[in-house]
Backbone bond lengths (Angstrom), bond angles and torsions (degrees), N, CA, C in turn:
res aa  C-N    CA-C-N  psi(-1)  N-CA   C-N-CA  omega(-1)  CA-C   N-CA-C  phi
1 X - - - 1.452 - - 1.494 114.82 -
2 X 1.381 117.50 41.75 1.420 126.32 -170.84 1.537 105.53 -74.45
3 X 1.344 120.12 -42.77 1.414 123.37 178.14 1.563 107.97 -75.26
4 X 1.306 118.01 138.96 1.412 122.34 178.08 1.478 110.01 -127.33
5 X 1.289 121.11 92.28 1.469 123.38 -173.67 1.580 103.92 -83.34
6 X 1.310 116.29 123.63 1.383 123.83 176.55 1.481 113.25 -100.70
7 X 1.360 115.84 148.53 1.330 123.36 -175.09 1.627 109.51 -128.67
8 X 1.283 118.77 145.86 1.441 116.03 169.89 1.536 107.19 -72.13
9 X 1.469 111.95 146.61 1.481 120.37 -174.80 1.496 109.40 -75.59
10 X 1.308 119.39 110.62 1.479 121.72 178.01 1.508 108.36 -123.95
11 X 1.375 109.83 162.47 1.515 118.40 -176.27 1.437 113.46 -52.12
12 X 1.400 120.77 -33.75 1.418 122.19 -177.15 1.499 118.39 -65.02
13 X 1.380 114.90 -9.51 1.372 123.30 176.24 1.469 115.58 -89.32
14 X 1.332 115.47 -4.39 1.564 122.41 -170.17 1.549 107.81 -61.52
15 X 1.382 121.16 -52.09 1.481 121.16 -178.29 1.463 112.75 -59.83
16 X 1.378 121.19 -39.90 1.434 120.89 -178.81 1.478 116.32 -71.15
17 X 1.387 112.51 -45.10 1.607 117.88 175.03 1.521 108.42 -66.21
18 X 1.222 117.71 -45.99 1.506 117.97 -178.55 1.492 115.17 -58.88
19 X 1.414 117.73 -39.33 1.375 126.91 178.72 1.526 110.66 -62.44
20 X 1.400 115.90 -42.29 1.440 121.10 179.61 1.467 111.07 -70.05
21 X 1.388 116.71 -41.80 1.428 121.94 176.49 1.483 112.35 -57.35
22 X 1.267 117.05 -48.63 1.463 121.03 178.07 1.404 114.56 -63.55
23 X 1.321 122.30 -30.85 1.506 127.60 177.62 1.500 109.72 -79.86
24 X 1.370 121.50 -48.52 1.414 125.14 -165.75 1.492 112.70 -116.31
25 X 1.340 121.95 -14.56 1.560 119.48 -175.11 1.444 110.90 -76.22
26 X 1.400 112.01 176.28 1.424 120.96 -172.01 1.560 107.62 -117.18
27 X 1.239 123.33 16.09 1.417 125.74 171.88 1.548 115.84 87.35
28 X 1.297 118.01 3.83 1.445 122.58 172.46 1.478 115.12 -67.91
29 X 1.309 112.87 162.35 1.557 118.80 176.14 1.482 109.11 -82.06
30 X 1.315 120.73 -37.67 1.468 123.04 -166.65 1.583 111.59 -60.36
31 X 1.332 117.85 -34.02 1.471 123.22 -179.19 1.466 117.52 -86.18
32 X 1.299 115.04 -14.91 1.425 119.58 175.72 1.505 116.73 -59.04
33 X 1.418 116.07 140.04 1.479 115.66 -178.15 1.505 119.38 -50.89
34 X 1.392 110.44 -41.76 1.453 117.39 -178.52 1.531 113.05 -58.65
35 X 1.342 115.21 -41.35 1.510 121.01 176.79 1.474 113.40 -63.98
36 X 1.337 115.80 -45.19 1.424 123.03 -179.33 1.589 109.40 -60.69
37 X 1.362 114.11 -47.60 1.450 121.50 -176.80 1.562 108.12 -65.74
38 X 1.248 119.73 -48.40 1.516 125.73 -178.54 1.466 111.56 -57.48
39 X 1.346 116.52 -46.61 1.426 121.50 -174.19 1.586 113.47 -90.69
40 X 1.283 118.53 -0.87 1.445 122.17 -172.23 1.550 112.34 -52.78
41 X 1.279 113.05 -49.46 1.612 117.51 -177.12 1.538 107.21 -69.99
42 X 1.338 120.37 -55.79 1.403 117.22 -170.20 1.586 115.17 -70.98
43 X 1.345 117.36 -23.55 1.446 119.20 174.11 1.528 115.17 -101.75
44 X 1.259 116.86 -2.94 1.444 118.38 175.79 1.505 108.14 70.89
45 X 1.366 121.24 52.87 1.504 124.06 -177.95 1.580 111.01 -103.06
46 X 1.315 113.92 141.84 1.415 120.20 173.41 1.536 108.06 -140.53
47 X 1.266 119.04 160.73 1.533 118.60 -172.73 1.401 112.61 -124.98
48 X 1.424 116.16 147.66 1.412 127.69 163.52 1.483 105.66 -101.70
49 X 1.337 115.44 137.55 1.452 118.63 179.02 1.516 104.78 -136.94
50 X 1.416 112.39 135.01 1.464 121.60 169.42 1.437 108.83 -127.37
51 X 1.355 123.24 175.51 1.482 119.85 -179.66 1.576 114.98 -59.82
52 X 1.340 115.82 -28.01 1.478 115.02 -176.78 1.545 113.77 -128.16
53 X 1.401 112.07 23.76 1.474 113.52 -178.49 1.567 107.30 -161.64
54 X 1.346 116.53 143.96 1.472 116.60 162.04 1.503 107.03 -136.01
55 X 1.280 114.08 157.02 1.487 123.48 177.91 1.556 111.30 -143.38
56 X 1.271 118.84 136.78 1.423 122.61 178.95 1.507 108.48 -106.37
57 X 1.364 110.03 130.05 1.519 116.25 -177.22 1.594 110.05 -102.59
58 X 1.263 112.45 127.20 1.545 118.25 174.41 1.591 106.94 -81.73
59 X 1.254 113.83 80.75 1.442 120.00 -178.21 1.555 110.99 -57.07
60 X 1.345 114.48 -34.61 1.507 114.54 -178.40 1.494 113.24 -73.47
61 X 1.248 120.22 -9.65 1.453 124.29 -173.88 1.518 114.80 -103.36
62 X 1.230 119.89 -2.32 1.417 121.94 178.81 1.550 114.24 144.98
63 X 1.284 116.71 170.22 1.477 122.55 -172.59 1.518 110.43 -69.70
64 X 1.382 120.84 -28.03 1.373 127.59 -174.70 1.492 115.86 -134.93
65 X 1.283 117.97 42.78 1.447 121.64 178.96 1.502 110.38 -115.25
66 X 1.352 112.20 132.35 1.458 123.61 -166.25 1.529 110.69 -137.10
67 X 1.357 116.28 156.61 1.379 120.87 157.38 1.527 107.04 -74.46
68 X 1.333 118.29 152.59 1.482 118.31 178.19 1.535 109.40 -60.89
69 X 1.287 115.80 138.96 1.540 119.03 -172.91 1.558 108.41 -74.87
70 X 1.313 113.19 153.00 1.451 123.09 -175.10 1.558 105.41 -120.06
71 X 1.320 117.44 117.37 1.431 116.85 178.52 1.539 110.98 170.99
72 X 1.366 116.23 -168.87 1.447 119.36 -179.41 1.596 106.72 -69.67
73 X 1.341 111.73 159.06 1.521 119.02 -179.97 1.459 114.15 -55.92
74 X 1.282 118.42 -45.68 1.436 119.73 -174.92 1.511 111.44 -68.36
75 X 1.256 116.42 -44.07 1.513 119.40 174.83 1.571 113.20 -58.58
76 X 1.349 113.64 -42.78 1.408 114.84 -178.33 1.483 112.34 -70.00
77 X 1.290 121.03 -34.49 1.461 121.15 168.60 1.535 114.92 -58.03
78 X 1.289 112.98 -48.18 1.457 118.57 178.51 1.503 112.41 -61.32
79 X 1.395 117.93 -45.72 1.376 122.64 177.59 1.496 111.92 -57.63
80 X 1.328 118.57 -50.32 1.452 124.52 -175.66 1.563 110.41 -62.05
81 X 1.276 113.46 -45.34 1.437 122.18 -179.26 1.557 110.56 -54.85
82 X 1.423 114.43 -48.22 1.474 116.81 176.44 1.497 114.81 -62.35
83 X 1.329 119.61 -40.11 1.383 125.10 -179.92 1.500 110.29 -66.40
84 X 1.243 117.31 -39.73 1.527 120.24 173.34 1.439 112.77 -56.88
85 X 1.249 124.80 -34.75 1.422 124.25 176.86 1.505 116.44 -72.77
86 X 1.351 116.10 -11.75 1.365 124.23 177.48 1.561 110.61 -86.92
87 X 1.342 115.30 -7.41 1.445 124.45 179.72 1.560 114.52 63.43
88 X 1.452 114.31 163.01 1.509 121.06 -174.64 1.480 113.56 45.33
89 X 1.257 117.85 47.44 1.461 121.24 179.04 1.587 108.46 -80.27
90 X 1.295 116.72 132.05 1.455 122.74 176.45 1.561 105.12 -127.22
91 X 1.357 114.16 130.16 1.454 118.31 167.46 1.486 111.50 -109.39
92 X 1.382 120.07 126.79 1.439 125.93 176.26 1.508 109.19 -103.85
93 X 1.385 115.83 170.78 1.425 121.76 173.59 1.516 108.59 47.64
94 X 1.346 117.32 52.92 1.485 122.04 170.56 1.478 107.70 -93.39
95 X 1.388 116.62 133.29 1.529 119.25 169.31 1.487 106.48 -80.46
96 X 1.300 116.18 175.57 1.404 120.97 176.02 1.557 112.35 -64.93
97 X 1.281 118.07 -27.59 1.472 120.99 175.03 1.638 107.96 -69.23
98 X 1.337 114.83 -36.74 1.448 115.47 -176.57 1.555 106.32 -72.12
99 X 1.379 118.99 -39.71 1.493 121.24 -179.88 1.550 106.30 -62.80
100 X 1.287 122.81 -42.52 1.434 125.77 -179.10 1.471 109.21 -59.72
101 X 1.312 118.52 -46.37 1.479 126.82 178.06 1.494 110.75 -54.18
102 X 1.327 116.18 -49.57 1.478 120.22 178.62 1.460 110.19 -61.18
103 X 1.283 121.79 -49.91 1.439 122.97 -171.97 1.579 110.78 -69.54
104 X 1.250 115.65 -27.68 1.487 116.19 177.86 1.540 114.18 -82.21
105 X 1.319 112.80 -32.68 1.520 117.07 -173.99 1.617 113.27 -99.54
106 X 1.256 114.87 -18.54 1.453 121.23 -178.54 1.556 109.53 -138.68
107 X 1.341 115.08 59.60 1.473 120.76 -174.56 1.642 108.73 -57.26
108 X 1.293 116.95 133.73 1.374 117.08 174.13 1.477 117.43 79.17
109 X 1.356 115.40 -5.06 1.410 119.15 -177.43 1.498 118.08 -87.43
110 X 1.331 115.38 -18.66 1.465 124.00 -176.15 1.516 115.58 -128.15
111 X 1.248 122.22 144.58 1.375 124.23 159.48 1.520 116.17 -95.20
112 X 1.264 117.36 110.45 1.540 117.07 -172.17 1.484 109.45 -112.10
113 X 1.401 109.77 126.14 1.484 119.41 179.90 1.622 108.84 -127.20
114 X 1.344 108.24 150.90 1.525 114.50 175.38 1.525 110.80 -53.94
115 X 1.291 116.98 141.33 1.494 124.75 173.50 1.563 107.87 -114.34
116 X 1.332 116.38 76.74 1.407 120.80 -172.83 1.563 113.70 -55.72
117 X 1.368 111.73 -39.39 1.556 117.67 -176.64 1.438 109.99 -67.72
118 X 1.372 121.33 -22.15 1.427 124.03 178.78 1.531 118.50 -92.11
119 X 1.389 113.08 -9.11 1.422 117.87 -174.77 1.541 109.84 -72.86
120 X 1.384 118.50 147.29 1.386 125.36 -169.28 1.611 111.44 -107.29
121 X 1.361 115.84 140.14 1.408 124.76 -177.32 1.507 110.06 -97.92
122 X 1.341 115.38 122.62 1.503 122.84 178.81 1.522 108.78 -108.58
123 X 1.269 119.94 128.30 1.439 121.88 175.22 1.499 113.23 -119.99
124 X 1.334 115.44 145.28 1.479 117.13 178.60 1.519 112.76 -82.93
125 X 1.260 118.01 151.11 1.427 123.32 -175.91 1.529 114.73 -54.86
126 X 1.308 117.58 -41.43 1.530 119.66 177.51 1.441 114.34 -58.92
127 X 1.368 116.69 -41.42 1.441 116.73 -177.02 1.545 110.26 -68.16
128 X 1.407 114.60 -35.88 1.503 113.17 -179.18 1.446 111.06 -72.94
129 X 1.292 122.02 -41.45 1.496 122.61 -175.48 1.483 114.21 -77.69
130 X 1.344 119.41 -36.04 1.428 122.47 -173.40 1.455 115.08 -109.49
131 X 1.240 120.27 -14.07 1.550 122.94 177.49 1.504 108.05 49.54
132 X 1.334 121.94 56.12 1.430 127.86 -173.24 1.545 112.70 -71.99
133 X 1.339 113.27 157.04 1.495 117.41 174.08 1.482 115.07 89.35
134 X 1.334 111.91 162.99 1.466 120.18 -179.64 1.490 113.42 -63.43
135 X 1.382 115.71 -36.85 1.400 121.24 -175.68 1.559 114.07 -61.71
136 X 1.261 117.44 -31.67 1.514 125.91 -178.42 1.540 113.32 -101.40
137 X 1.334 117.34 9.46 1.497 121.77 -175.56 1.498 110.71 -60.76
138 X 1.347 113.85 -38.64 1.527 117.29 -174.47 1.549 105.23 -71.68
139 X 1.312 119.31 -35.81 1.455 118.66 177.82 1.577 113.59 -66.61
140 X 1.329 113.26 -31.75 1.514 118.57 172.47 1.415 112.27 -60.64
141 X 1.383 113.56 -42.00 1.474 119.42 -176.58 1.580 108.78 -69.59
142 X 1.310 116.31 -36.99 1.505 119.97 -177.33 1.563 105.81 -64.80
143 X 1.287 114.80 -44.72 1.576 118.17 -179.25 1.475 111.13 -65.56
144 X 1.320 118.19 -41.76 1.475 123.20 177.12 1.460 111.77 -59.14
145 X 1.333 119.07 -47.35 1.396 125.68 178.23 1.470 114.48 -64.13
146 X 1.351 117.60 -39.48 1.414 126.82 -179.08 1.627 108.25 -64.56
147 X 1.269 116.56 -44.65 1.469 120.11 177.72 1.492 111.75 -74.04
148 X 1.283 122.31 -18.79 1.421 123.96 176.58 1.535 108.48 -80.65
149 X 1.322 119.15 -39.65 1.484 119.52 -177.61 1.525 116.44 -88.96
150 X 1.257 119.77 -9.53 1.470 121.56 -177.74 1.528 110.80 -133.94
151 X 1.327 114.47 159.07 1.478 121.86 173.64 1.509 106.04 -104.11
152 X 1.395 111.62 147.28 1.461 117.33 -175.92 1.511 108.31 -130.93
153 X 1.377 118.83 145.73 1.365 125.62 168.11 1.571 107.79 -128.14
154 X 1.318 112.83 139.77 1.517 116.25 -175.38 1.525 105.30 -116.97
155 X 1.368 117.45 128.63 1.519 121.85 171.33 1.462 111.96 -126.97
156 X 1.297 116.09 155.29 1.451 118.69 -178.50 1.599 107.22 -80.58
157 X 1.263 115.38 158.66 1.463 123.45 172.40 1.551 104.08 -63.77
158 X 1.352 119.49 131.92 1.312 126.11 -178.43 1.527 113.23 -164.79
159 X 1.295 119.79 167.12 1.465 116.60 176.75 1.546 113.65 -57.56
160 X 1.459 115.13 -27.92 1.460 115.44 179.93 1.524 112.59 -72.81
161 X 1.413 116.67 -28.73 1.521 121.18 -175.47 1.600 108.24 -92.41
162 X 1.207 119.22 -11.62 1.469 118.85 -178.22 1.536 116.12 -52.21
163 X 1.386 118.12 -45.99 1.452 118.62 171.68 1.456 116.28 -53.91
164 X 1.358 116.04 -40.73 1.479 118.27 178.20 1.616 111.14 -67.71
165 X 1.324 114.36 -35.46 1.544 118.06 177.70 1.536 107.43 -63.30
166 X 1.261 117.36 -46.66 1.477 120.83 -178.08 1.483 107.95 -62.55
167 X 1.339 122.49 -37.07 1.448 126.71 175.33 1.560 111.20 -63.66
168 X 1.298 118.75 -37.69 1.373 121.84 179.11 1.478 107.22 -68.86
169 X 1.346 119.88 -50.16 1.384 125.60 -175.08 1.538 114.89 -61.57
170 X 1.357 114.84 -39.16 1.410 126.32 170.92 1.534 113.34 -50.55
171 X 1.318 115.25 -54.11 1.420 122.63 -178.37 1.598 107.59 -68.79
172 X 1.329 116.74 -46.48 1.398 117.48 -179.61 1.562 111.83 -56.10
173 X 1.318 116.30 -40.68 1.455 119.66 -175.65 1.498 108.06 -65.60
174 X 1.277 118.68 -45.28 1.481 124.25 176.71 1.500 115.16 -58.70
175 X 1.384 116.97 -29.72 1.450 125.29 -175.93 1.465 115.77 -96.87
176 X 1.430 114.47 -16.98 1.492 117.65 -172.29 1.488 114.54 -56.77
177 X 1.266 115.54 138.29 1.415 120.71 -174.02 1.621 114.76 -119.82
178 X 1.282 110.02 17.51 1.392 116.56 174.95 1.527 116.32 -97.98
179 X 1.303 119.12 -175.35 1.430 127.24 -175.59 1.554 113.90 -40.75
180 X 1.334 119.11 106.73 1.480 118.80 -176.69 1.568 112.86 -60.57
181 X 1.334 116.20 -17.49 1.444 121.98 -174.96 1.573 110.62 -85.63
182 X 1.258 111.94 -5.36 1.502 120.34 177.66 1.619 107.05 -79.56
183 X 1.280 117.01 90.41 1.374 122.79 -172.98 1.615 110.10 -91.71
184 X 1.223 118.37 106.14 1.520 124.36 -175.35 1.511 114.77 -124.04
185 X 1.301 117.14 6.65 1.409 120.65 -177.44 1.548 112.36 -61.65
186 X 1.324 120.15 -39.68 1.390 123.20 176.14 1.554 112.58 -70.02
187 X 1.346 116.31 -31.20 1.424 117.43 177.43 1.562 111.90 -69.85
188 X 1.319 116.71 -37.55 1.405 122.28 -176.10 1.527 107.43 -70.00
189 X 1.347 115.11 -41.13 1.451 118.45 -177.71 1.588 111.33 -68.27
190 X 1.298 112.76 -39.61 1.502 117.07 173.84 1.451 113.82 -60.15
191 X 1.287 115.78 -40.74 1.465 120.56 179.50 1.542 110.26 -66.30
192 X 1.228 118.66 -44.88 1.551 123.53 -178.53 1.535 108.35 -62.74
193 X 1.375 112.39 -47.41 1.521 117.97 -171.35 1.460 111.57 -65.73
194 X 1.326 119.05 -32.76 1.510 121.80 -170.74 1.568 109.71 -129.00
195 X 1.311 121.40 29.97 1.427 126.19 -176.16 1.638 105.56 -62.93
196 X 1.320 119.03 -43.52 1.457 119.73 178.17 1.534 110.70 -63.44
197 X 1.280 120.14 -50.00 1.406 121.20 179.48 1.496 114.06 -57.40
198 X 1.259 119.66 -31.28 1.473 126.42 178.67 1.591 114.07 -91.46
199 X 1.286 115.22 4.15 1.428 122.29 -179.33 1.488 112.81 52.85
200 X 1.397 114.67 41.07 1.457 120.70 174.51 1.513 108.95 -86.51
201 X 1.252 117.21 132.14 1.459 124.67 -177.18 1.489 110.48 -124.39
202 X 1.306 121.40 151.27 1.400 121.61 178.53 1.522 116.95 -176.21
203 X 1.310 117.16 -165.56 1.443 119.87 -177.16 1.559 113.68 -135.15
204 X 1.265 114.41 149.18 1.530 123.67 173.35 1.462 109.04 -113.42
205 X 1.336 113.38 122.43 1.519 116.64 -175.66 1.535 110.31 -101.46
206 X 1.260 118.42 128.45 1.535 123.52 177.92 1.512 105.99 -108.59
207 X 1.321 116.91 122.38 1.393 124.48 173.61 1.532 113.53 -106.52
208 X 1.319 115.86 126.97 1.399 118.71 -170.97 1.536 117.34 42.56
209 X 1.309 107.51 49.54 1.570 118.76 -179.23 1.432 116.67 70.78
210 X 1.411 123.10 2.88 1.441 122.04 -176.40 1.497 108.56 -118.87
211 X 1.339 120.10 136.55 1.445 121.23 177.92 1.545 114.18 -60.79
212 X 1.304 113.92 126.25 1.504 112.88 -174.42 1.482 108.45 -130.07
213 X 1.236 129.96 -26.46 1.450 127.75 -175.78 1.548 115.02 -147.16
214 X 1.349 118.31 155.12 1.357 121.47 179.88 1.529 106.79 -145.04
215 X 1.385 119.39 137.04 1.395 125.82 175.48 1.503 106.24 -138.00
216 X 1.431 112.52 144.40 1.451 119.42 -175.46 1.521 109.11 -153.36
217 X 1.332 118.06 152.35 1.353 122.29 176.76 1.555 112.22 -163.85
218 X 1.350 118.85 177.78 1.363 126.22 178.34 1.556 111.98 -147.06
219 X 1.318 113.43 159.59 1.448 119.68 -177.97 1.499 117.99 -68.14
220 X 1.323 116.21 125.43 1.425 119.70 171.79 1.590 114.32 -92.38
221 X 1.381 107.56 -28.30 1.549 121.02 172.73 1.494 105.66 -160.12
222 X 1.371 113.19 -178.32 1.415 121.11 -175.10 1.512 112.66 -53.72
223 X 1.396 114.09 -36.37 1.520 117.27 -170.25 1.543 109.54 -115.90
224 X 1.328 119.45 6.47 1.491 118.96 -176.92 1.559 108.73 -128.57
225 X 1.277 117.61 136.54 1.408 125.87 174.72 1.477 110.41 -117.16
226 X 1.300 117.97 132.75 1.477 121.16 171.37 1.518 113.67 -83.64
227 X 1.284 117.81 115.80 1.525 122.31 177.84 1.468 111.44 -80.17
228 X 1.376 116.90 82.82 1.444 119.59 -172.95 1.501 115.69 -84.69
229 X 1.299 118.55 -7.98 1.451 119.83 175.50 1.521 111.75 -149.08
230 X 1.344 116.82 132.44 1.446 126.45 165.24 1.512 107.61 -152.23
231 X 1.352 111.97 113.43 1.504 117.70 178.42 1.526 108.79 -139.03
232 X 1.322 113.81 149.17 1.481 115.89 178.41 1.521 109.52 -135.68
233 X 1.368 112.58 152.86 1.484 117.60 -175.84 1.500 113.02 -86.83
234 X 1.387 116.32 -12.68 1.335 123.91 179.01 1.475 112.39 -133.81
235 X 1.411 117.58 155.83 1.478 119.50 178.20 1.547 105.37 -117.59
236 X 1.342 112.44 115.23 1.445 118.33 -176.27 1.462 106.35 -145.07
237 X 1.364 122.79 142.43 1.415 124.57 -179.28 1.524 115.04 -51.75
238 X 1.257 119.79 132.91 1.411 123.41 173.94 1.516 112.91 93.56
239 X 1.334 119.60 -22.88 1.466 123.83 -166.59 1.549 109.96 -61.98
240 X 1.331 116.24 -48.23 1.477 119.94 -173.38 1.489 109.75 -65.96
241 X 1.361 119.95 -29.56 1.510 120.29 179.77 1.479 107.26 -78.16
242 X 1.311 116.61 -39.32 1.517 119.57 174.97 1.452 113.99 -58.38
243 X 1.375 114.71 -44.73 1.466 117.56 174.54 1.419 116.33 -54.97
244 X 1.421 114.91 -45.78 1.530 120.69 177.28 1.578 113.18 -57.48
245 X 1.423 110.50 -44.37 1.350 113.22 176.21 1.566 119.58 -62.02
246 X 1.274 117.20 -39.59 1.361 120.92 176.53 1.609 112.70 -67.86
247 X 1.296 110.81 -42.60 1.503 118.63 176.78 1.490 111.93 -58.76
248 X 1.381 115.09 -49.44 1.531 116.47 178.48 1.500 113.44 -63.97
249 X 1.338 118.27 -38.19 1.527 118.81 -177.54 1.516 108.10 -72.72
250 X 1.338 118.66 -6.22 1.519 111.30 -178.44 1.540 111.57 -87.72
251 X 1.374 113.05 -2.28 1.528 115.75 178.86 1.492 112.06 -105.92
252 X 1.270 116.54 154.28 1.497 121.16 -176.95 1.494 109.76 -57.96
253 X 1.421 113.76 162.80 1.436 121.96 -171.92 1.520 109.80 -67.38
254 X 1.323 121.10 -23.94 1.412 119.33 -178.59 1.594 116.40 -70.19
255 X 1.361 111.43 -13.10 1.467 115.70 169.78 1.418 112.95 -76.59
256 X 1.284 120.05 116.33 1.481 127.63 -174.64 1.500 115.84 -107.88
257 X 1.381 115.97 -22.41 1.426 121.99 -171.34 1.563 109.08 -135.49
258 X 1.393 108.35 148.23 1.594 114.91 173.97 1.424 105.22 -130.55
259 X 1.428 113.18 130.84 1.433 122.07 173.99 1.472 110.87 -93.54
260 X 1.338 119.11 114.24 1.408 123.36 -175.16 1.504 112.20 -100.42
261 X 1.336 116.26 24.17 1.401 127.80 171.43 1.538 112.65 54.46
262 X 1.353 117.98 -162.64 1.443 117.85 -169.62 1.488 110.81 -91.41
263 X 1.435 114.35 176.91 1.475 116.30 179.74 1.598 113.93 -107.40
264 X 1.288 109.86 8.43 1.530 118.61 171.96 1.479 108.74 54.96
265 X 1.331 123.10 16.64 1.486 123.48 177.87 1.502 113.27 74.53
266 X 1.387 118.91 12.55 1.354 122.18 173.80 1.519 111.74 -82.45
267 X 1.270 118.30 116.16 1.441 121.66 -169.28 1.602 113.73 -56.51
268 X 1.294 113.15 -44.40 1.464 118.77 179.84 1.499 112.27 -61.21
269 X 1.283 112.88 -43.77 1.491 119.40 176.91 1.491 113.87 -63.69
270 X 1.317 115.70 -44.54 1.469 122.22 175.15 1.450 116.25 -55.45
271 X 1.391 111.58 -47.49 1.441 115.87 179.68 1.570 111.76 -61.73
272 X 1.323 114.35 -44.00 1.453 122.47 -178.27 1.518 109.48 -59.28
273 X 1.338 119.73 -43.13 1.441 128.18 -175.59 1.580 106.67 -71.36
274 X 1.293 116.90 -39.67 1.451 118.32 -172.97 1.593 108.63 -78.53
275 X 1.383 113.66 -26.32 1.548 119.15 176.16 1.477 109.11 -64.55
276 X 1.308 119.27 -29.99 1.456 121.42 -173.10 1.540 113.01 -81.83
277 X 1.304 115.29 8.35 1.475 123.15 174.11 1.549 112.08 54.16
278 X 1.356 115.61 73.07 1.415 115.55 -177.80 1.572 112.07 -65.00
279 X 1.325 113.96 144.31 1.462 123.99 -178.85 1.562 107.02 -64.32
280 X 1.333 111.68 -44.86 1.474 117.00 177.01 1.505 112.12 -156.05
281 X 1.273 118.07 176.56 1.371 125.26 179.62 1.601 111.43 -126.18
282 X 1.341 116.28 137.19 1.485 118.28 171.56 1.529 99.72 -93.79
283 X 1.286 117.55 100.12 1.438 122.57 -179.96 1.518 110.14 -72.64
284 X 1.325 118.44 132.71 1.450 123.48 179.56 1.601 110.54 -115.19
285 X 1.315 109.69 155.51 1.471 117.83 -177.18 1.522 111.18 -135.47
286 X 1.274 116.78 160.55 1.509 121.28 175.94 1.536 103.89 -118.89
287 X 1.269 119.31 135.63 1.448 124.39 177.97 1.593 109.39 -117.99
288 X 1.288 116.80 123.17 1.473 119.43 179.32 1.517 109.95 -116.55
289 X 1.279 116.47 138.18 1.518 125.15 179.30 1.532 102.51 -62.19
290 X 1.370 110.77 134.25 1.510 116.16 173.77 1.525 110.37 -91.53
């Protein structure tokens, strides 16, 4: 496997990558086809695909920087061995299972460190919809007051609501107060342009007859949805929690968990995600060739 032919990530890869992810993946968001496709432009991602393995290369991060490969054990061993010969190999978005695989099969070849900024937050449905316990009582009051003071209408994401979604995103982009180096415009456009092809579903929320928020996601498994989009045009107490409640309740009862992805190392975002009491974390690691 010395030659590694890379391809741009296109929608026609969805079935192949999704099948391998379902068979060999570990349930994280980073390796799901939709995530790779959505972020391909902004992160400079291309893919290598064989019958029993796929690997995403972070072209923008170096000559030999990859997501950890997903596939059968023998193909992973062969793929990693070939990449090691190219030198300066780096694996990003490694789950604990990926880290264990490297340590067991390539002992002493990698320095593996926790990648806190890449780790993913998973919440259970009850926490999102009911905000239970004393620790979230203030948030319950915020939501109750919000619903008392305003009227709301909920619509599904559809061709008819796309203009309103773009309106929300436009205002959010102008008002965003996080890291200006976090470039996600291509990701948002890819998501909106191909949401139907990627089976992304979600809601648009109208407050007092004006579009104010959007939330969307897709299935990672039968009981877990990746919450890949939540943006609002305004910042008002209780709104972000109300949006999550509406979004969660739009999915069937068999959905028990929501993956709200990583915090990107943005302190405010990390605090907000930790405050919501995650049910679990998908811990991520980075492995660098020694």
